Every structure is written in C-alpha cells, then in structure tokens.
Biopython code that builds the backbone (N, CA, C, O; Angstrom):
import numpy as np
from Bio.PDB.StructureBuilder import StructureBuilder

atoms = [
    (1, "MET", "N", (144.427, 47.851, 141.952)),
    (1, "MET", "CA", (145.004, 48.592, 143.080)),
    (1, "MET", "C", (144.541, 49.939, 143.123)),
    (1, "MET", "O", (144.444, 50.650, 142.122)),
    (2, "HIS", "N", (144.206, 50.352, 144.493)),
    (2, "HIS", "CA", (143.592, 51.598, 144.770)),
    (2, "HIS", "C", (144.649, 52.674, 144.326)),
    (2, "HIS", "O", (145.849, 52.422, 144.426)),
    (3, "VAL", "N", (144.224, 53.799, 143.866)),
    (3, "VAL", "CA", (145.101, 54.911, 143.363)),
    (3, "VAL", "C", (145.933, 55.385, 144.461)),
    (3, "VAL", "O", (147.125, 55.564, 144.208)),
    (4, "MET", "N", (145.538, 55.601, 145.550)),
    (4, "MET", "CA", (146.140, 56.193, 146.772)),
    (4, "MET", "C", (147.256, 55.166, 147.089)),
    (4, "MET", "O", (148.403, 55.577, 147.267)),
    (5, "ALA", "N", (146.975, 53.900, 147.164)),
    (5, "ALA", "CA", (148.055, 52.806, 147.440)),
    (5, "ALA", "C", (149.139, 52.991, 146.438)),
    (5, "ALA", "O", (150.317, 53.013, 146.794)),
    (6, "LEU", "N", (148.766, 53.129, 145.152)),
    (6, "LEU", "CA", (149.767, 53.230, 144.154)),
    (6, "LEU", "C", (150.632, 54.486, 144.214)),
    (6, "LEU", "O", (151.816, 54.430, 143.882)),
    (7, "ALA", "N", (150.051, 55.641, 144.640)),
    (7, "ALA", "CA", (150.688, 56.948, 144.898)),
    (7, "ALA", "C", (151.665, 56.684, 146.018)),
    (7, "ALA", "O", (152.837, 57.050, 145.931)),
    (8, "GLU", "N", (151.190, 56.056, 147.059)),
    (8, "GLU", "CA", (152.072, 55.891, 148.221)),
    (8, "GLU", "C", (153.342, 55.067, 147.884)),
    (8, "GLU", "O", (154.484, 55.395, 148.206)),
    (9, "ARG", "N", (153.002, 53.982, 147.210)),
    (9, "ARG", "CA", (154.099, 52.995, 146.674)),
    (9, "ARG", "C", (155.229, 53.745, 145.930)),
    (9, "ARG", "O", (156.415, 53.610, 146.229)),
    (10, "VAL", "N", (154.736, 54.613, 144.856)),
    (10, "VAL", "CA", (155.572, 55.361, 144.088)),
    (10, "VAL", "C", (156.386, 56.472, 144.898)),
    (10, "VAL", "O", (157.586, 56.687, 144.727)),
    (11, "LEU", "N", (155.610, 57.113, 145.756)),
    (11, "LEU", "CA", (156.348, 58.063, 146.518)),
    (11, "LEU", "C", (157.443, 57.369, 147.597)),
    (11, "LEU", "O", (158.477, 57.954, 147.919)),
    (12, "ARG", "N", (157.127, 56.247, 148.030)),
    (12, "ARG", "CA", (158.088, 55.724, 148.851)),
    (12, "ARG", "C", (159.266, 55.181, 148.116)),
    (12, "ARG", "O", (160.350, 55.167, 148.700)),
    (13, "SER", "N", (159.167, 54.718, 146.855)),
    (13, "SER", "CA", (160.203, 54.223, 146.002)),
    (13, "SER", "C", (161.090, 55.336, 145.576)),
    (13, "SER", "O", (162.320, 55.285, 145.543)),
    (14, "ALA", "N", (160.257, 56.459, 145.217)),
    (14, "ALA", "CA", (160.957, 57.645, 144.646)),
    (14, "ALA", "C", (161.643, 58.499, 145.670)),
    (14, "ALA", "O", (162.595, 59.211, 145.354)),
    (15, "ASP", "N", (161.163, 58.437, 146.918)),
    (15, "ASP", "CA", (161.642, 59.265, 147.878)),
    (15, "ASP", "C", (163.117, 59.202, 148.190)),
    (15, "ASP", "O", (163.811, 60.215, 148.273)),
    (16, "GLY", "N", (163.615, 57.858, 148.378)),
    (16, "GLY", "CA", (165.032, 57.653, 148.676)),
    (16, "GLY", "C", (165.956, 58.025, 147.599)),
    (16, "GLY", "O", (166.974, 58.683, 147.815)),
    (17, "SER", "N", (165.591, 57.588, 146.391)),
    (17, "SER", "CA", (166.466, 57.867, 145.302)),
    (17, "SER", "C", (166.642, 59.364, 144.811)),
    (17, "SER", "O", (167.705, 59.910, 144.515)),
    (18, "LEU", "N", (165.349, 59.918, 144.788)),
    (18, "LEU", "CA", (165.287, 61.293, 144.479)),
    (18, "LEU", "C", (165.924, 62.265, 145.432)),
    (18, "LEU", "O", (166.477, 63.301, 145.062)),
    (19, "ARG", "N", (165.803, 61.836, 146.799)),
    (19, "ARG", "CA", (166.300, 62.819, 147.875)),
    (19, "ARG", "C", (167.768, 62.711, 147.798)),
    (19, "ARG", "O", (168.407, 63.692, 148.177)),
    (20, "ARG", "N", (168.404, 61.678, 147.370)),
    (20, "ARG", "CA", (169.851, 61.615, 147.216)),
    (20, "ARG", "C", (170.269, 62.474, 146.031)),
    (20, "ARG", "O", (171.405, 62.948, 146.028)),
    (21, "LEU", "N", (169.448, 62.704, 145.045)),
    (21, "LEU", "CA", (169.890, 63.465, 143.865)),
    (21, "LEU", "C", (169.712, 65.134, 144.219)),
    (21, "LEU", "O", (170.504, 66.004, 143.860)),
    (22, "ILE", "N", (168.560, 65.334, 144.957)),
    (22, "ILE", "CA", (168.189, 66.687, 145.266)),
    (22, "ILE", "C", (169.095, 67.412, 146.257)),
    (22, "ILE", "O", (169.303, 68.618, 146.118)),
    (23, "ARG", "N", (169.646, 66.705, 147.265)),
    (23, "ARG", "CA", (170.425, 67.200, 148.291)),
    (23, "ARG", "C", (171.712, 67.966, 147.781)),
    (23, "ARG", "O", (172.025, 69.104, 148.133)),
    (24, "PRO", "N", (172.371, 67.208, 146.944)),
    (24, "PRO", "CA", (173.556, 67.951, 146.434)),
    (24, "PRO", "C", (173.307, 69.187, 145.499)),
    (24, "PRO", "O", (174.135, 70.096, 145.443)),
    (25, "VAL", "N", (172.097, 69.200, 144.735)),
    (25, "VAL", "CA", (171.804, 70.351, 144.105)),
    (25, "VAL", "C", (171.526, 71.495, 144.946)),
    (25, "VAL", "O", (171.965, 72.621, 144.712)),
    (26, "LEU", "N", (170.705, 71.154, 146.043)),
    (26, "LEU", "CA", (170.417, 72.275, 147.061)),
    (26, "LEU", "C", (171.729, 72.720, 147.707)),
    (26, "LEU", "O", (171.837, 73.917, 147.973)),
    (27, "GLY", "N", (172.668, 71.948, 147.969)),
    (27, "GLY", "CA", (173.879, 72.381, 148.490)),
    (27, "GLY", "C", (174.848, 73.173, 147.696)),
    (27, "GLY", "O", (175.619, 73.983, 148.210)),
    (28, "SER", "N", (174.784, 72.905, 146.380)),
    (28, "SER", "CA", (175.412, 73.744, 145.316)),
    (28, "SER", "C", (174.610, 74.924, 145.007)),
    (28, "SER", "O", (175.128, 75.793, 144.306)),
    (29, "ALA", "N", (173.378, 75.076, 145.448)),
    (29, "ALA", "CA", (172.762, 76.311, 145.158)),
    (29, "ALA", "C", (172.915, 77.363, 146.265)),
    (29, "ALA", "O", (172.409, 78.483, 146.198)),
    (30, "GLY", "N", (173.646, 76.918, 147.277)),
    (30, "GLY", "CA", (174.088, 77.822, 148.323)),
    (30, "GLY", "C", (173.331, 77.689, 149.617)),
    (30, "GLY", "O", (173.484, 78.563, 150.470)),
    (31, "ILE", "N", (172.446, 76.566, 149.858)),
    (31, "ILE", "CA", (171.785, 76.239, 151.030)),
    (31, "ILE", "C", (172.869, 75.576, 151.941)),
    (31, "ILE", "O", (173.498, 74.575, 151.598)),
    (32, "LYS", "N", (173.018, 76.168, 153.031)),
    (32, "LYS", "CA", (174.041, 75.533, 154.060)),
    (32, "LYS", "C", (173.460, 75.005, 155.246)),
    (32, "LYS", "O", (174.112, 74.193, 155.904)),
    (33, "ASN", "N", (172.194, 75.394, 155.652)),
    (33, "ASN", "CA", (171.585, 74.902, 156.830)),
    (33, "ASN", "C", (171.273, 73.530, 156.759)),
    (33, "ASN", "O", (170.522, 73.133, 155.868)),
    (34, "ASP", "N", (171.806, 72.674, 157.675)),
    (34, "ASP", "CA", (171.579, 71.267, 157.798)),
    (34, "ASP", "C", (170.143, 70.777, 158.073)),
    (34, "ASP", "O", (169.763, 69.667, 157.702)),
    (35, "LEU", "N", (169.377, 71.631, 158.726)),
    (35, "LEU", "CA", (168.047, 71.457, 158.915)),
    (35, "LEU", "C", (167.245, 71.451, 157.570)),
    (35, "LEU", "O", (166.478, 70.549, 157.234)),
    (36, "VAL", "N", (167.508, 72.509, 156.888)),
    (36, "VAL", "CA", (166.917, 72.794, 155.559)),
    (36, "VAL", "C", (167.210, 71.691, 154.660)),
    (36, "VAL", "O", (166.317, 71.109, 154.045)),
    (37, "LEU", "N", (168.529, 71.369, 154.562)),
    (37, "LEU", "CA", (168.977, 70.126, 153.732)),
    (37, "LEU", "C", (168.425, 68.942, 154.081)),
    (37, "LEU", "O", (168.486, 68.007, 153.283)),
    (38, "TRP", "N", (167.838, 68.801, 155.249)),
    (38, "TRP", "CA", (167.313, 67.438, 155.776)),
    (38, "TRP", "C", (165.779, 67.565, 155.415)),
    (38, "TRP", "O", (165.219, 66.578, 154.937)),
    (39, "LEU", "N", (165.098, 68.696, 155.613)),
    (39, "LEU", "CA", (163.686, 68.719, 155.433)),
    (39, "LEU", "C", (163.323, 68.944, 154.071)),
    (39, "LEU", "O", (162.431, 68.214, 153.640)),
    (40, "LEU", "N", (163.845, 69.843, 153.249)),
    (40, "LEU", "CA", (163.349, 70.259, 151.881)),
    (40, "LEU", "C", (163.462, 69.041, 150.948)),
    (40, "LEU", "O", (162.486, 68.960, 150.202)),
    (41, "PRO", "N", (164.392, 68.055, 150.777)),
    (41, "PRO", "CA", (164.374, 67.142, 149.728)),
    (41, "PRO", "C", (163.075, 66.311, 149.671)),
    (41, "PRO", "O", (162.528, 66.123, 148.585)),
    (42, "PRO", "N", (162.554, 65.792, 150.856)),
    (42, "PRO", "CA", (161.446, 64.973, 150.888)),
    (42, "PRO", "C", (160.141, 65.795, 150.518)),
    (42, "PRO", "O", (159.209, 65.260, 149.918)),
    (43, "VAL", "N", (160.127, 66.955, 150.856)),
    (43, "VAL", "CA", (158.985, 67.911, 150.408)),
    (43, "VAL", "C", (159.081, 68.071, 148.941)),
    (43, "VAL", "O", (158.060, 67.886, 148.278)),
    (44, "LEU", "N", (160.165, 68.386, 148.369)),
    (44, "LEU", "CA", (160.241, 68.572, 146.883)),
    (44, "LEU", "C", (159.975, 67.273, 146.134)),
    (44, "LEU", "O", (159.416, 67.321, 145.038)),
    (45, "VAL", "N", (160.314, 66.220, 146.624)),
    (45, "VAL", "CA", (160.026, 64.891, 145.965)),
    (45, "VAL", "C", (158.494, 64.506, 146.080)),
    (45, "VAL", "O", (157.913, 63.907, 145.175)),
    (46, "PHE", "N", (157.872, 64.902, 147.284)),
    (46, "PHE", "CA", (156.408, 64.773, 147.329)),
    (46, "PHE", "C", (155.747, 65.676, 146.362)),
    (46, "PHE", "O", (154.777, 65.240, 145.742)),
    (47, "VAL", "N", (156.178, 66.934, 146.154)),
    (47, "VAL", "CA", (155.437, 67.916, 145.301)),
    (47, "VAL", "C", (155.729, 67.405, 143.862)),
    (47, "VAL", "O", (154.834, 67.539, 143.027)),
    (48, "ALA", "N", (156.904, 66.833, 143.505)),
    (48, "ALA", "CA", (157.039, 66.424, 142.130)),
    (48, "ALA", "C", (156.107, 65.237, 141.743)),
    (48, "ALA", "O", (155.496, 65.190, 140.675)),
    (49, "VAL", "N", (156.053, 64.218, 142.778)),
    (49, "VAL", "CA", (155.193, 63.047, 142.505)),
    (49, "VAL", "C", (153.626, 63.558, 142.542)),
    (49, "VAL", "O", (152.792, 63.072, 141.777)),
    (50, "LEU", "N", (153.376, 64.348, 143.281)),
    (50, "LEU", "CA", (152.044, 65.001, 143.409)),
    (50, "LEU", "C", (151.694, 65.494, 142.014)),
    (50, "LEU", "O", (150.679, 65.112, 141.432)),
    (51, "ILE", "N", (152.550, 66.342, 141.501)),
    (51, "ILE", "CA", (152.272, 66.990, 140.178)),
    (51, "ILE", "C", (152.024, 66.005, 139.101)),
    (51, "ILE", "O", (151.025, 66.115, 138.390)),
    (52, "VAL", "N", (153.010, 64.900, 138.919)),
    (52, "VAL", "CA", (152.885, 63.907, 138.005)),
    (52, "VAL", "C", (151.452, 63.162, 138.202)),
    (52, "VAL", "O", (150.843, 62.889, 137.168)),
    (53, "PHE", "N", (150.943, 62.859, 139.289)),
    (53, "PHE", "CA", (149.664, 62.158, 139.401)),
    (53, "PHE", "C", (148.485, 63.078, 139.127)),
    (53, "PHE", "O", (147.422, 62.654, 138.674)),
    (54, "LYS", "N", (148.710, 64.335, 139.414)),
    (54, "LYS", "CA", (147.520, 65.355, 139.111)),
    (54, "LYS", "C", (147.466, 65.585, 137.676)),
    (54, "LYS", "O", (146.352, 65.812, 137.204)),
    (55, "VAL", "N", (148.512, 65.565, 136.870)),
    (55, "VAL", "CA", (148.529, 65.668, 135.513)),
    (55, "VAL", "C", (147.942, 64.406, 134.849)),
    (55, "VAL", "O", (147.212, 64.512, 133.864)),
    (56, "ALA", "N", (148.274, 63.162, 135.408)),
    (56, "ALA", "CA", (147.676, 61.933, 134.900)),
    (56, "ALA", "C", (146.346, 61.967, 135.241)),
    (56, "ALA", "O", (145.565, 61.606, 134.361)),
    (57, "ALA", "N", (145.888, 62.315, 136.313)),
    (57, "ALA", "CA", (144.419, 62.332, 136.701)),
    (57, "ALA", "C", (143.536, 63.359, 135.749)),
    (57, "ALA", "O", (142.388, 63.090, 135.393)),
    (58, "LEU", "N", (144.198, 64.510, 135.406)),
    (58, "LEU", "CA", (143.511, 65.428, 134.691)),
    (58, "LEU", "C", (143.312, 64.910, 133.246)),
    (58, "LEU", "O", (142.337, 65.259, 132.580)),
    (59, "ALA", "N", (144.268, 64.064, 132.780)),
    (59, "ALA", "CA", (144.172, 63.632, 131.428)),
    (59, "ALA", "C", (143.104, 62.486, 131.415)),
    (59, "ALA", "O", (142.284, 62.418, 130.499)),
    (60, "VAL", "N", (143.130, 61.516, 132.526)),
    (60, "VAL", "CA", (142.006, 60.668, 132.457)),
    (60, "VAL", "C", (140.699, 61.289, 132.632)),
    (60, "VAL", "O", (139.761, 60.788, 132.011)),
    (61, "HIS", "N", (140.479, 62.330, 133.401)),
    (61, "HIS", "CA", (139.294, 63.024, 133.679)),
    (61, "HIS", "C", (138.769, 63.595, 132.435)),
    (61, "HIS", "O", (137.571, 63.558, 132.155)),
    (62, "LYS", "N", (139.719, 64.153, 131.650)),
    (62, "LYS", "CA", (139.202, 64.831, 130.186)),
    (62, "LYS", "C", (138.658, 63.703, 129.449)),
    (62, "LYS", "O", (137.552, 63.812, 128.920)),
    (63, "LYS", "N", (139.394, 62.530, 129.358)),
    (63, "LYS", "CA", (138.888, 61.389, 128.459)),
    (63, "LYS", "C", (137.556, 60.952, 128.942)),
    (63, "LYS", "O", (136.641, 60.787, 128.134)),
    (64, "VAL", "N", (137.395, 60.755, 130.206)),
    (64, "VAL", "CA", (136.131, 60.226, 130.686)),
    (64, "VAL", "C", (134.947, 61.237, 130.424)),
    (64, "VAL", "O", (133.846, 60.836, 130.044)),
    (65, "GLU", "N", (135.232, 62.579, 130.648)),
    (65, "GLU", "CA", (134.293, 63.595, 130.426)),
    (65, "GLU", "C", (133.855, 63.618, 128.966)),
    (65, "GLU", "O", (132.664, 63.779, 128.700)),
    (66, "VAL", "N", (134.714, 63.473, 128.068)),
    (66, "VAL", "CA", (134.449, 63.572, 126.719)),
    (66, "VAL", "C", (133.639, 62.285, 126.354)),
    (66, "VAL", "O", (132.699, 62.384, 125.564)),
    (67, "TYR", "N", (133.950, 61.169, 126.863)),
    (67, "TYR", "CA", (133.286, 59.896, 126.629)),
    (67, "TYR", "C", (131.854, 59.865, 127.031)),
    (67, "TYR", "O", (131.012, 59.285, 126.347)),
    (68, "TYR", "N", (131.544, 60.555, 128.260)),
    (68, "TYR", "CA", (130.288, 60.552, 128.815)),
    (68, "TYR", "C", (129.341, 61.768, 128.554)),
    (68, "TYR", "O", (128.220, 61.892, 129.048)),
    (69, "LYS", "N", (129.949, 62.640, 127.715)),
    (69, "LYS", "CA", (129.053, 63.868, 127.338)),
    (69, "LYS", "C", (128.094, 63.686, 126.386)),
    (69, "LYS", "O", (127.365, 64.621, 126.057)),
]
sb = StructureBuilder()
sb.init_structure("model")
sb.init_model(0)
sb.init_chain("A")
sb.init_seg("    ")
for serial, (resi, resn, name, xyz) in enumerate(atoms, 1):
    if name == "N":
        sb.init_residue(resn, " ", resi, " ")
    sb.init_atom(name, np.array(xyz, "f"), 0.0, 1.0, " ", f" {name:<3s}", serial, name[0])
structure = sb.get_structure()
C-alpha cells in the first residue's frame, strides 16, 4: 500500500473520533466561538497524525541511511 494512501486512511479514521475528544477540551479551555470550535479540531488532528508519520519516516530514514552507508 502506498504511504500516502495509508496516511489518508489513518487520517480519515482518526479524524472523527479524535475530533469528538478535542472539541470539549477546547471548550473547557475557554474557546467559545462556534466557528473556531468547528475549524480547529480537524486541523489539530491533521497536525497530530502528521507528526506521527514524520517521526516514523525519520526513524525509517535513519535505518536506511545507516544500512547503505
């Protein structure tokens, strides 16, 4: 499976469940604007998934670099 397809599948599955967890946290943090509460959770989920994949890619890159050095 292509890495981008995997990332997209993970993002789509994590988006709904994590968005439901992040929204109450933002509300309790004092954010009251409905537009911000609607826009911010998907962006935060995207950034979280992006960080996970970047860390995994860095670990694989280091192993490949050491192997072919």
